[in-house]
N, C-alpha and C positions, 0 to 999 in steps of 0.2 A: 342795316338791311331791314326792310319792311316785309313781314310775313302775313299772308292772308289766311293762314291756318288758324283754327280755333285755339283759344288759349288752353294750355295744359292745366289739368286739375291739380292745383297745389294749395288748396285752402285748408290744409291740415298741417300739423307740425312736421317739419322736415325730419326725415329718418336719421340723418346724421347730426342734427342739432335740435334737441328738444325745446330750445328756446326760440326757434325761428317759426314765424307764422306768416304765410304769404297768401294773398287772395287777389284774384284778378277781377277788375270791374265787370268784365263780361260774364263772370260767374254769378253775379248778383242780379236777381230778378228785378225788373222795373215795376213800380207801382205808383199810383197817383196819391199824394198825401192829402190830408184834410184841407190844407191851404191851396191845393190845386197845382202843385209842382210835381214833375216826374222825378222820382227818387230811386236810388239804388243804395241800400244800406251796406256799407263796407265793414264797419266794426260797431259793436255794441257791447258795453261792459257786462251786461247780463246774459250775453249769448256766446260765451266762450270762457276759457280759462285765462282771463286777462287780469292784470293788476293795474287797471286804470278805471276812472269813473265816467268817461265821456262816451259819446256815440259819434260816428263819422259817417256821413252820407254824401253821395254825389247827386247833384240836382241839375235838371235841365228845364229851361223855360223858353218856349218858342218866341221868336221875334213878335212883338206886338201884344204879348200876353203878360199877365200880372198874377202874382199870388194873391190870395185873399188876406185882408188884414187879420192879424192874429197876434197873440202874445203867449209867451212861455213863462212859467214860474222860475225857470232856470236861465242862465246866460247862454248865448249862442254866438258863434263866430262864422262869418262867411269868408271864404277865400275865392276870389273870382279867377277862374281859369281861362274863360273865353267869352267874348261878346261884350256888350255894354248894357248897363242897367241903371235904373233910377231907384236908389235905396231910400225908403221912407222909414224913419224911426221917430215915434211920437210926432211932434210938430215939425221935425226937420226932414229935409230931402237933399240928396246929393248924387251926382252922377258917379258911377263906379265902373271900373273896367279891369281887364286882365292884369293880375299882379296886386290888386287892391285887397286889403283885409278890412273887414267891417266887424266891429264889436257891437253886439246887441245886448244891452243889460236886461236882467230879469224884469218881467212884468211890463216891458216896453211894447207898445203897439208897433208892429212892423209889417211891411210888405215890400216886395221888389217888383219892378217892371222891367221887362226886356225891351230896351229901346233901340238896340242896334239892328244891323241888317242880318246878323247871324244869331243862332240859338245861344242864349246865355247859359253858360255852364259854370257851376261853382260847387265848392265843398262846404258842407254844413257840419260844424262841430258843436255839439250840445254838451254842457257840463253842469251838473251831473247828467248822465245819459238821458236821452229823450224818452218820455213816457206819455202815452195818450192823456193820462189824467193831468199832466202838467201843461197841456196846450188848450187854449181857448180860441176858437175860430170866431171872428167878429163880423166877417163880411158874407 
């Protein structure tokens, strides 16, 4: 059953289970990152009582758009949820789509283009967690 109601606020520990944390994507504000992709930060190790090192964000890139070339000091993984993209890492390029996982090694020059007919949506996992000081925008 699909509901048009706003998501319930449950981005805190569940009262019945101190170990459960649930956050809805719609509760996360959108912002445009330095590499020009629309992001919503879901989890960040420095922004909660978490026992992990990574950050997790949801990204959207309109059809025909591309992120700016950039590199991170840390590793990154993209998991493609929807759409089609052209992933560029250093000198290599490859088409990616729904269900694909892309590993981006530390210090690799990277960018992605949305080449399909619909908005490209993907998850970004950065480990250790993303920090502005670890990113260099090249374009």
